[in-house]
C-alpha positions in Angstrom: 74.7 114.2 132.6 74.9 110.5 131.7 76.9 109.2 128.8 73.7 108.6 126.7 72.5 112.1 127.2 75.9 113.5 126.3 76.0 111.5 123.1 72.5 112.7 122.1 73.5 116.3 122.8 76.6 115.9 120.6 74.5 114.3 117.9 72.1 117.2 118.1 74.9 119.7 117.8 76.3 117.9 114.8 73.0 117.8 113.0 72.4 121.5 113.7 75.9 122.3 112.4 75.3 120.4 109.2 71.9 122.0 108.7 73.4 125.4 109.3 76.1 124.8 106.7 73.5 123.7 104.1 71.3 126.6 105.0 74.2 129.1 104.6 75.1 127.5 101.2 71.5 127.8 100.0 71.3 131.4 101.2 74.5 132.6 99.6 74.5 130.7 96.3 74.4 132.5 93.0 71.4 131.4 90.9 72.3 130.5 87.3 71.3 128.1 84.5 72.7 124.7 83.8 76.4 124.5 83.0 77.6 123.5 79.5 78.6 119.8 79.3 82.3 120.5 78.7 85.2 120.0 81.1 86.6 123.1 82.7 90.2 123.9 81.5 90.8 127.5 82.2 88.4 128.5 79.5 90.3 126.6 76.8 88.8 124.0 74.5 90.1 120.5 75.2 92.9 119.5 72.7 92.6 115.8 73.2 90.2 113.2 74.6 90.2 112.9 78.4 91.3 109.2 78.4 94.0 109.5 75.8 97.2 107.6 76.3 100.4 109.1 77.6 103.8 108.8 76.1 105.9 106.0 77.5 108.5 108.4 78.9 106.1 109.5 81.6 106.3 106.0 83.1 109.9 106.5 84.2 109.2 110.0 85.4 106.3 108.6 87.5 108.6 105.9 88.9 111.1 108.6 89.9 108.5 110.7 91.5 107.2 107.7 93.5 110.8 106.8 94.5 111.4 110.3 95.9 107.9 110.4 97.4 108.6 107.1 99.3 111.9 108.5 100.4 110.1 111.4 102.1 107.6 109.0 103.6 110.4 107.0 105.2 112.6 109.9 106.2 110.1 111.7 108.3 109.6 108.9 110.9 113.4 108.2 110.7 114.1 111.8 111.9 111.9 111.2 114.9 113.6 108.0 116.0 117.2 108.6 115.0 118.4 109.7 118.4 116.9 106.7 120.1 118.2 104.2 117.6 121.8 105.5 117.3 124.3 104.9 114.5 122.4 101.9 113.1 119.6 104.2 111.9 122.0 106.4 110.1 123.6 103.4 108.3 120.2 102.1 107.3 119.1 105.4 105.9 122.3 105.7 103.9 121.8 102.2 102.5 118.2 103.2 101.6 119.4 106.4 99.9 122.1 104.4 98.0 119.4 102.2 96.6 117.4 105.3 95.5 120.5 106.8 94.0 121.1 103.6 92.0 117.6 104.0 90.6 118.2 107.7 89.7 121.6 106.8 88.0 119.9 104.0 86.0 117.1 106.4 84.9 119.6 109.1 84.0 121.6 106.5 82.0 118.5 105.4 80.2 117.6 109.0 79.3 114.5 109.4 81.5 115.6 112.8 82.7 116.2 114.1 79.1 113.2 116.2 77.9 114.2 116.5 74.3 
Protein backbone atom coordinates (compact mmCIF):
# COMPACT_ATOMS: atom_id res chain seq x y z
CA UNK A 1 0.00 0.00 0.00
CA UNK A 2 1.47 3.34 -0.99
CA UNK A 3 1.70 6.33 1.34
CA UNK A 4 -1.09 8.15 -0.49
CA UNK A 5 -3.46 5.20 -0.23
CA UNK A 6 -2.67 4.79 3.47
CA UNK A 7 -3.39 8.49 4.08
CA UNK A 8 -6.72 8.20 2.27
CA UNK A 9 -7.64 5.12 4.30
CA UNK A 10 -6.78 6.92 7.53
CA UNK A 11 -8.84 9.94 6.45
CA UNK A 12 -11.78 7.63 5.66
CA UNK A 13 -11.53 5.97 9.08
CA UNK A 14 -11.44 9.38 10.78
CA UNK A 15 -14.49 10.61 8.84
CA UNK A 16 -16.40 7.41 9.67
CA UNK A 17 -15.47 7.74 13.37
CA UNK A 18 -16.69 11.35 13.51
CA UNK A 19 -19.88 10.44 11.69
CA UNK A 20 -20.41 7.53 14.09
CA UNK A 21 -20.02 9.76 17.14
CA UNK A 22 -22.47 12.31 15.71
CA UNK A 23 -24.90 9.53 14.84
CA UNK A 24 -24.69 8.06 18.36
CA UNK A 25 -25.26 11.50 19.88
CA UNK A 26 -28.33 12.01 17.72
CA UNK A 27 -29.67 8.52 18.51
CA UNK A 28 -29.28 8.77 22.29
CA UNK A 29 -30.21 12.41 22.92
CA UNK A 30 -33.15 13.38 25.08
CA UNK A 31 -35.64 15.58 23.19
CA UNK A 32 -36.71 18.70 25.09
CA UNK A 33 -37.76 22.27 24.53
CA UNK A 34 -35.50 25.31 24.55
CA UNK A 35 -33.59 26.02 27.75
CA UNK A 36 -34.32 29.13 29.80
CA UNK A 37 -31.96 32.02 29.12
CA UNK A 38 -30.34 31.99 32.57
CA UNK A 39 -26.93 30.73 33.62
CA UNK A 40 -26.76 27.39 35.37
CA UNK A 41 -25.72 27.71 39.00
CA UNK A 42 -26.81 24.52 40.75
CA UNK A 43 -30.42 25.62 40.51
CA UNK A 44 -29.84 28.88 42.39
CA UNK A 45 -30.74 32.30 41.12
CA UNK A 46 -27.66 34.45 40.39
CA UNK A 47 -26.88 36.85 43.23
CA UNK A 48 -24.82 39.31 41.18
CA UNK A 49 -24.02 40.19 37.61
CA UNK A 50 -21.64 37.86 35.75
CA UNK A 51 -19.09 40.62 35.07
CA UNK A 52 -19.12 42.16 38.55
CA UNK A 53 -15.85 43.29 40.06
CA UNK A 54 -13.91 41.27 42.59
CA UNK A 55 -12.54 42.59 45.85
CA UNK A 56 -8.92 43.74 45.64
CA UNK A 57 -7.78 41.12 48.18
CA UNK A 58 -8.30 38.42 45.55
CA UNK A 59 -5.45 39.94 43.54
CA UNK A 60 -2.88 38.90 46.12
CA UNK A 61 -4.44 35.47 46.50
CA UNK A 62 -4.24 35.05 42.73
CA UNK A 63 -0.59 36.09 42.72
CA UNK A 64 0.16 33.54 45.44
CA UNK A 65 -1.61 30.84 43.47
CA UNK A 66 0.36 31.69 40.35
CA UNK A 67 3.61 31.68 42.30
CA UNK A 68 2.98 28.18 43.65
CA UNK A 69 1.66 27.04 40.29
CA UNK A 70 4.88 28.19 38.63
CA UNK A 71 6.82 26.45 41.37
CA UNK A 72 5.26 23.15 40.39
CA UNK A 73 5.82 23.84 36.70
CA UNK A 74 9.54 24.31 37.36
CA UNK A 75 9.92 21.55 39.94
CA UNK A 76 8.66 18.72 37.73
CA UNK A 77 11.38 19.02 35.06
CA UNK A 78 13.90 19.70 37.83
CA UNK A 79 13.15 16.31 39.37
CA UNK A 80 13.89 14.67 36.04
CA UNK A 81 17.34 16.24 35.57
CA UNK A 82 18.58 16.55 39.14
CA UNK A 83 20.74 13.42 39.00
CA UNK A 84 22.41 14.52 35.76
CA UNK A 85 23.11 18.08 36.90
CA UNK A 86 24.37 17.34 40.40
CA UNK A 87 24.58 19.70 43.37
CA UNK A 88 24.22 22.87 41.28
CA UNK A 89 20.62 21.91 40.48
CA UNK A 90 19.83 21.53 44.18
CA UNK A 91 21.36 24.94 44.96
CA UNK A 92 19.43 26.60 42.14
CA UNK A 93 16.14 25.09 43.32
CA UNK A 94 16.71 26.28 46.87
CA UNK A 95 17.42 29.79 45.56
CA UNK A 96 14.17 29.63 43.58
CA UNK A 97 12.26 28.43 46.65
CA UNK A 98 13.83 31.22 48.72
CA UNK A 99 12.49 33.80 46.28
CA UNK A 100 9.03 32.24 46.51
CA UNK A 101 9.27 32.13 50.30
CA UNK A 102 10.13 35.82 50.32
CA UNK A 103 6.96 36.49 48.35
CA UNK A 104 4.86 34.44 50.76
CA UNK A 105 6.37 36.21 53.77
CA UNK A 106 5.62 39.57 52.14
CA UNK A 107 2.02 38.54 51.41
CA UNK A 108 1.65 37.24 54.96
CA UNK A 109 3.02 40.49 56.39
CA UNK A 110 0.63 42.53 54.21
CA UNK A 111 -2.34 40.44 55.43
CA UNK A 112 -3.15 38.67 52.17
CA UNK A 113 -3.57 35.36 53.96
CA UNK A 114 -6.01 36.77 56.53
CA UNK A 115 -9.62 36.03 55.58
CA UNK A 116 -11.37 38.25 58.10
